[in-house]
N, C-alpha and C positions, 0 to 999 in steps of 0.2 A: 218401415222405419218410423219410430216414434219421435216426433219433434215437438218440443214444448218451449215457448219463449218465456224464459224466466231468468232472473239473476239473483244471486244470493250475496248479501253483504253482511258480514259478521262483525259485530262490534262488541266491546266489553262494556258492561254496565251493571253496577251492583254485584260484581263477581259472577255474573251469569252471561251466557252468550245469547244475545238477542238478534234474531235473524230477520232481516227485512226483505220483502219481495220487490224486485224491480222488473226489468222487461227486455233483456237482450242476451240471454244465454240459452244455447241449445242443449237439450237432453237427448242424446242419441243412443239407441240400442245398438251396441257395437258387437257385431257378429263376425268381423273379419279378423285376419291375422292370427288365426288359431292353428298352432302346430299339430302334427299328428299325435305327439305325446300328450298334448293338452286334451285333444279329442278323446284319447284313451282314458285319461283321468276323468273327464266329464262322464263318459259312458260308464266307467266303473263306479263312480259315485252315484250315478242315477240308478244303476242296477242294485247297488248296495242299499240305497234308500228305499227303493220299491220293495225289496225283500224285507227290510226292517219294518215297513208299514204293513205288509201282508203276511210274511212268514210262509209264503207258499212253497218255497223250496225246502226249508228246514223242517216243515211239517212232516215231510216224508220220512224223516229220521226219528220222529218222535214215537213213543209207545202207542199202541192201538187205542188206549183210553184217552190219552192227550189228544190224539188225532180226532177221535170221535167227538170229544167235548168241544174242540175247536171248530169242527165242521158244524156241530149243532148250534154253537154260538153264532157263527156266520150265517147259517140258515135263518135263525130267528131274527138276526139283525137285518137280513135282506127282506124278509117278510114284513117286518115292522116298518122299513123304509119304503115299502110299496103301498102302505096304508095311506089313504087320501091322495094317492097319485092321480093326477088329472090327465086322462087320455084324450080329452076333447081337442080336436085340431084347432079350434078357435079359442083355446084357453087363454085366460088372463094371468095365470100363475101355474107353476108346476104342481103344486099341492093345494088341494082345496082348503086346507086349514092354514095355509100361508099365502093369503091373497094380496097382501100389501107389498108390491114389488118396488116400492120406494123406501121401504123400511130396511135399513141395514141389517137389523136383527133377523128379519124374515128371509132376506136374501141369503145371509150366511147360513141359516138353518137349512135352507134348500140345498146349498152346496154341501153342507155336512151330510145330509141324507144321501146325496148322489155319491159322495165319497164312500160311504158305507156300502152302498149298492155295488160300487166298483170293486171293493174288496171281495164281496161275495162272488162277483163275476169272474175274477181272475184266479181264485183258489180252487185247485182240483178237488173234486169230491163233494162240492156244495150243490144244492139244487139249482143254482144259478150259473154254474160254471160254463163259460163260453156259450151261454144262451143268446142267440142272435136277437131275440126280442128284447131282452134286458139291455144288451149292447146298444140297440137302436134307441131305447128309451133314455139311456144315459147320454148318448151323443146328441140326440135331438134336444134334450133338456139343456145341455151345455150351450148349444147354439141358441136356443130360445133365450136363455139368461143373458148371453152376450148381446143379443139384439135388443132386449127389452128392459134389462135390469142393471147389469154391471158392464159398462162400456166406457170408453174414453169420453169424458165430458159429462157423464152422469153426475148430478148433484149429490153430495154426501149429506143426505138428510139424517138427522138424529145423531147418535153417538159415533164419533170418529173411528172408534176402535174396530168395529166390524168392517168398515170400508177399507181401512189402511192396514189392518193386521189380520183379523179373523178370516175375511174372504180371500185375500191373497194366499194365506197359508193353505186354505182348503183347495184353491185352484192348483197350487203347486203340487199338492199331494195327489189330487185326481190325475193330473197330467203324468206324474211319475208312475202311478199305478196303471193307467190306461195308455201309456206312451205309444205303444205299437198299434193301438186301436183308433187313436184320434189322428185324422189327417194332419200332416205337418203344418199346413197353412192355418188350420184351426188352432192347433197347439200354440202357434206363435201369436195369434191375435188374442187368445185368452190370456196368455202370459203378458202381452203388451198392455192389455187392459189393466192388469194388476200393477204393472210398472207405472202406469199413469197415476194411479192413486198412491203408490208407495215406491218412488223411484230410487231413493238413496237410503242406505242403511243408517246413516248418522242423523237423519232428519225425519220429523213427522210434520204433517200439515203442509206438504210441499205442493200438492196439486192445486190448480185454481178452484177445483170443486170443493176443497176443504173449507172455503168460506161459508158454506151452508151448514157445516157440522157443529157439534158441541164444542170443538176446540179448533177454531178457524185460524189461529196464529201459526206461522211457520216457526219451528222450534227444534232444538237438539233433542233427539230421543235419549232417554236415560233408563238405567236400571233394567228391570224385566222387559220393558217396552223396547229398549235397545237390542236385547237379545232377539226379540221377535222380528224387528226390522232387519237385523243382521241375517237371520236364517232365511227370511223371505228373499233377500237379495242373493244370498249364497245359493240356495236351492234353485231359484229361478235362473240364476246364471248358468249352472251346469245343464239345466233342462233346455236352455236356449243356446248352449255352447258359446256363451258370452263371458270371456275371462274377466272383463272389466267388472261385471256384476259379481262374479265369484270373489274377486279380490276386494271389492267394496264390502261385501258381507264379512269376509274373514278379517279384514283389517279393522272393522268396526267393533269386533267382538272383544278384543283385548282391552278396549277403553273401559269396559265395565269392571276390569280388575284393578283399576286405579282407586285407591282409597279416597273418600270424600270427607270433608269436615262439616259440610252443611248440605241439605237437600238430598236428592235421590242417590242411592248406591250403597256400597259396603263401607262401613267405618272400621277403623283399626281394631275395635273391640268385637268385631263380627256382627254388629248391628246391621240390619238392612232396612233402608227407608225408601218408600215410594210415595208419590203424590206430595213430595216436599217435606212431609213431617209425620207420616204414619208408619208405625212399625209393621213390616211386611215380610219377615223371614219365612212366614208360613205359606204365602201364595205367590206374590210377584217374584220373590227369590226362587221359588220352585219353578216358575216359568223360565227364569234365567238358567237354572241348572238343566232343565230339560233341553233347552236349545243348545247350551254349551256341550252337553253330552253327545247330542246328535252331530254337531259340527266336528268335535274331536274324533268321533267314530268314523264319519264319512271322509274326512281329510287324511286319516291315517294311511300312510304308504303312498301318498300323492305329493306332488310338488307344493301343495297348499297346506301341508301339515303344520299345525299350530305349535309354535315353540316360544311364544312371547312370554317373557319372565313375569309380566304383570298377572298372568293367570295363576301364578303361585299365591297371590293374595286371595284369590277365590278359594283355592285349595285350603289355605290356612283358615279362612273364614268358615269353611265347612267343618273342619276338624275342631277348631276352637269354639265355634258357636253352637253347632248342632249336637255336640256331646252334652249340652245343657238343654237345648230347645226340643230335642226329641225325647219325649217322656212316654214310657210304656208303649213304645213303638209308634206313637202319634206325635204330632207337633202341637205344642201348646197354642190354644186359642188366643193367647195374649199377643201373638205376632201374626194374626191372620186378618186383621182389619174387618172390613164389611163382609167378608166371605163367611163369617160365622152364622149369617142369616140364610145361607143357601141350603135348602133341603138336599139331602144326598151327599152333602159335604160336611165332614166333621174332623175332629183331631186325628183319628185313626186313618181316615181316607186321605187327608192331606199329607199325613206322615208317610203313608205308602207311596204317594207321588214323589215326595222328596227322597225317600230311601232308594227308590228305583232310579231316579234321576242321578243322584250322586254315585250310585253303583255304576251307572253308564259312564259318568265322568271318570271314574277310577280306571276304566279301560284305556283312556288316553292320557291319564296323568302319569308323570314320571315318579320314580321312587325318590324319597320315602313316602310321598303323598299317596301313592296307590295303595300301599299296605295300610296306612293309617285310616284312609277313607273306608276301606273294606272292613277294618275292625269296627269302625263306627256303625257301618251297615249291619254287621253281624250282631252287635249289641242291641240295635233296634229290633232286629228280627227276634232275638231271644226274649226281649222284654214284652213283646206283644203277645199277651196271653188270651186276647179276645178272639183272634183267628190267625191262621197260618198265612203270613203275607204272600209267600211264593205261590200259594194256591189261587190268589187273586190277580196274578200277573198273566196277561194273555199274549203279550208280545214275546215271541219265541227267543229272540236274541237276548232280551232282558232276563227271561226265565233261565237261560243258560248261564248268564253271569251270576244271577242270584243263587242258583244251585251250587255253583262253585264256591261262593262266599259261605254258604250255609254249611257245607261239608268240609271245607278246607281248614285243617287244624291251626294253621299259622295265623288265622284271623280270630282265634278264640279269645285272646287276652287283650284287654284295654284298661288303661289306668282309669279308675273311677274319678270323675270330677266331683266337686263338692258345691262351691258357691261362686257366683259370678254377677257382677254389675255390668249391664249393657248400658253404659253411659251415653252411647250414641242414640238410644231410642227409649230411655227412661223405663227400662225393664230390669228386674232382678230375678235370678233363679237360684234356689238352694235345694240341693239334692241330699236328703238325709241318709245316714249310713244304713238305716232300715228302710222299709217300704213306705216312705213318705217324702213328698216333694212339694215345694212351694214356689209359686211364680207370682210376682207383683207387677201390675201394669199401671203406669202413672202418666201424667202429662205435665207440660211446663211451657215456658216461653219458647222452647225449641221444638217440642213434640205435641201434636194435636191430641185432643181428648178422645175423639172417635171420628169415624167417617161414615156418612150416609151418602149414597149415590145410586142413580138408576133405580130408585125405589127400594134399595137394599139397606139392611141394618137400621130400620126406622126407629127402633127402640134401643139402640146401642148407647144411650145417653151417658151411662156411668161406667162404661167399660175401660175407661182410662183413669178413673177417680180413686186409684189405690186399690183396685180389685186384687184380691188374693185368691189365686187358684190353688186348691189343696188336693193333692193327688195321693191315692194309695197305689196299689200295684195293678189296678185294672181300670182302663179308661172307657170301657164299653158303654157305660151310662152317659158319657159325654154326648152321645148321639142324640139324646132326648133333652139335653139341658136347656139350650137357648130358646126353643119354642115354648117351654113350659115354666121357666124360672120367673119369679117375681122380679121384674127389672128394677124395682125400687128397693130391693134388698139383695144386692150383689155382695158377696163376701168382701170384707175389708173397707167397704164404701161408707162414708159419712155423708148423708144426703137428706134433703127434704122428701117427705112422702106426698107432697102436692102433685097433682096429676100433670103430666107433661104431654105436649103435642108431639106427634110423630115427626122425627127428623129435626127437632128443635135443639138449639144450644151447641152447635158445632163450634169448637174453639180450634180451628185448624187453618183458617184464612188469616192473612197477615194482620188485618186490623182487628181481628177477634181473638188472637192468641192470648193465652194467660199471661199476665205480667209477672208471674212468679217463676223464678229461675232456680231456687234451691230445691232441686229434685234430682235424685240419684242415689249415691251411697259410696261406701268404702268396704273393701273386702280383703280378707287374708288369703282367700282361696278356699277356706274351710268355714269361716265365720263371716257373716255380712251384717252391716248396719245400713239400712235403707232409710231414705228421708223424702218427705214431700211437704213443701210449704204450699198449702192447699187453698185455692180460691175457686168457688163453684162457677158453673157455666153462666149464671146470671149475676155474679158478684155479690150474692146475698148470704153466702155461707163461707166461712173461712176457718182455718185451723192448722195446727202443726201435727204431722203424722210421722211416726218412726216405727221401724220394724227391726228387731234384733233376731237374727236367724243363726241358730247354733245346734249342732247334732240333729236331733229329731224334733226340734221345737221351734216355733215362731212366737216371739213376744211382740205384741203390738201396743204402742203407746200413743195417746193423743192428748193434746192440750189446746187451750185458747180457742175452743170451738164456739164461734159466735155466729148467730144467724138472725135474719129478719124474714125468713122464708117458711115460718110455721114449724110444725113438729119435725124434729131432726132425729134420725136413727143412725147408729153405727152398727152395721151388720157383721157379726162374728163369722157366721157361716150360713149358707143356704144350699143344701145338697140333697140330691136324690138318694133315697135310702137304698144303698147298694150292698149292704152287708159289711162294709168296711167301717171300722170303729176308730175314732180319734177322741182325744181327751181335750175338753175345753175348760179353762179355768179363768174366771173373772177375778182379777186381783185388785180391783178398786170397788168403790161403794156406789155403783150405779144400778138403776132399775134394769133388770135383764128379763127379756121375754123369749120364751121358747114355744114354738107351735109346730104341731104336726098337721099336715094337710094334704089332701089329694088335689093336684093342680091339673087343669086341662088347658091345652094350648094347641096352636098349629103353626106351621112355618109361614104361611101367608101373612099372618098377623105381624110378623117381624120383618117381612120383606122377601120371603121366599115365595114358592108357587103353590104348594099343596095346602089345602084347607082341611085335610083329614085330621080329626081330633086325636091328640096324643094325651094320655092320662098317666101321671106318675105320682108317687108319694114323695113328699118333701119333709125335711126337718129344717126349720129356720130359727136361728138364734140371733137376737139383736139387742143392743142397748138403746133405751129410749131416753134421749137427752131433754125431752119436753119441748114445749113450744117456745120458739125464739130464744134459745139458750144463750147464756152469757158465760164465757170462760169455762165451759164444760170440758170434760176430759174422759179418758178411759185407760185401762191397762188390763190386758188379757193375754192368755197364751193358748196356742193350739198345737197339738203334737201327739206323740205316742206315749210320753212319760208323764207320771204324776208330778204336778208342780204345786208348790205352796209359796206363800209370801216370803218364807225364809230362804227360798232359793235365789231371790234377787234382792238387790239393793237399788232403790231409786235415788239417784244422785241429783237429778234436776228434772223438772217437768213443767216448763213455762215457755214464754215466748222468746227467752234468751237462749235456752239450751234444753235439749233432752239428754239426760245422762242416766246410764244404767250399768250395774255391775252384775255379771252372771258368771259363776265359776271364777276363773282367774282373769276374765276379760272385762275391760271397761270400754263402753261405747258411748260416744258423745257427738251429738249434732249441735254445733254452734250456729244458731240461726241468724245472728245479726252481724253486721259488718262493723263491729267495734269490739273492744276488749271485754272478755267475760271469763271467769274462772269456775271450773267444775273439778272437784277433787284437787289433784296436784297439777292440773293442766289449764293454762290460760291461753286462749286464742285471741288474736287481735283482729280477726276478720271471720267471714263465713268459712266453716270447715267441718268435715266429718272425720272422726278419729276413732280408731280401734287401738287399744293398748293392752299389752300382755307383759306383766312383770313377774319374773321368776328369779329369785336370788339376786345376783348383781346385774342381770341382763334385763333390759327393757326393749321390747319390740313395739314399733309403732307402724300403723298403716294410716295414711292420711289422703284426703282428696278434697277438692272444692266442687261440690255438686252444682254450683251456679255456673261454672265454666265461664265466668265473666271477668275474673281478676286480671288486671294488667300489671300487678306487682306480685312479688313472692309473698307467700303466706308466712306469718310469724307465729310460732308456737313456743310458749315459755313453760318449762317444766321445773318443778321443785326438785332440787338435788343437782349435784355435779356429775355429768356423764361425758364419756368420750365416744366418738363414732367408731363403730366396728365395720358396718357395711351399709350400703344404701343403693336403691335403684334410681335415685335422683342425682344425676351427674352435676347438677348446679347447686346442690345443698350447701348451705353455709351454717356453721356451728360455732358457738362461743359460750363460755361460762363466766358468770360473775355473781358474786354474793350468794353462792350455793344455789344458783339457778342455771339451767341450761336453756339457751335461746337458739331455736332453729329457724332458719329461713328456707322455706320449701318452695320449689318451683311447681306450682299448680296453675301457672298462667294459661288461661283459655283451654283448660282441659279438665275432664271429670275423671281422669285415670287415677288409680290408686298408686301412691308412692310408698315404698317400704324403707324403714330406717331401723337399724339395730344399734342400740347404745349399751354402754357398760360403765358401771361405777368405777 
């Protein structure tokens, strides 16, 4: 029985839960009072999970080719995980290349290898199946690790994640796979060791040993980390036949379905933030989906089946968010944080992980969510022309689900999304009607510019500085982009070309966040106006940046670019020559430079592992604003269509407002918190506006990207109009002297409000 003297006191401070450690509460592994029906549920969940992890039963039902390929994969995996195995009885580590048994990373990698060996051992047909020598090596290694590396009281040296999440997940999986092979007393002590480091699903940093780690404070687990802590408690619970742990894990899951307004989690606009202020729909949300899919699957048909209505928010976020974020079958790098620097990880691979995870979620989701999620998955499968996603799925249960989605006609049609502002994470996505897509990544007083951690993403300096990702129909070349691109010339960025130190200039910690809040945009759902009041990492370069996205074209406008940081460039595009052709038109009178070059790089240089050289051809186009520019600007377009100066009307391009008219649309960013008029529209505060007037009808879309207003926004329009409809239930309207005055409720929100007026 595990006993740990601790007490938790939870207090409210600054809208966060701060948890303080005291000294008089017992944590007890409760294995009593379990009914026969509960034992049956535990057994069924355990067997179901072991089968999910190994596929040993369902493999017998597969075709000879699939069976052969799976066996070959397991054989290769088994052989690989015996490399460097240390057979010496006086060994100081299990593997000769993983000698530091105080390192959480090396301990976790050791468990990971043993898990892979365990899979090869239990699946019939492999070279390792029921091999007594392999079994002995696995069991002896587990016992050695428990005595020497991962035990109650061991200090958490290094990153907390391995000790509290990575290793406990591996131990649970090994125990599930080798359940009947590991003596019961050994199973329990291994699981209790993991319980020491991660006892409760709702908290991280709970054990006394956490004081040695990178995150020593006791805290509420959030976002993707919460899903990890939940699945650890849940799976450990049914492995130990401990219903309290099972309930602890299940009850903690639904909390992640609650929308947040700051910090980690899902926002109402489907943004997902982790580490307080970094856009992470591409990785941490993927971890969350993977865990949720597993728990929904395992609890199905048991008394622990999840039916909490808060999960509907996650289903909505998948449907409403990933219909934009999944591009060409991959997930845009704009929402993947520091993981862009990991070799072996790229948009398509991360997208595959998300697609398979949400497909698994659809198994347990109620209608209409199930069908909507599966239509989204089908769309992602169809759009990936780089490779057939289902051929890269090795879990047989997942493969079964994906095959059904792939061939089932009812999942064929999905309404095509167009444009979206993710105001919760300063991201904008526009999907053109033809094969072109745009994504803009920005930062503000709410969202950090980039994240570097654990040596990763060392050169991600400008990945939040208005980067514009421009996609055709094939994302295959994205695999080579980050290790080879000129990090001083990322598309859309206005920056100094002065050399930067690795890992410098993060604006994501409280005292270093940008003071600029006017970042976001307004959208009709088909047309979007984005905005960024820009201040560089070192406060030496500033400017106003706007993007107007319509049909197959992005118009980019900049003004008031001032710097004391040397030569400043605005990069229009820097792309690998992949055969896809876009049209670039500079609509202002700046010096434009285009260069073709062969670039060589490697993953290690940006924070990955491999130092193998990668060489690719690039075309880079940028505007040179000169040295220490004053009030510089630009106007250019990127797209599929020919653009001339006659296609647009510039209404304003200064520090008061950016205004542009394209086709029948007018877009205006009112930068200042005082009255200013552009065309027929006068705003009395910060505001983003899109207007479309046809005949007697005037349609307006408005937002306040600052998300700071405590009062309603006031917009005055020339002409007398009457209200037809609006999404703003608090809207106030009056007319006087042939002017219409609107009071719009944009209080503390970056959400777009729609108003239709008529003369």
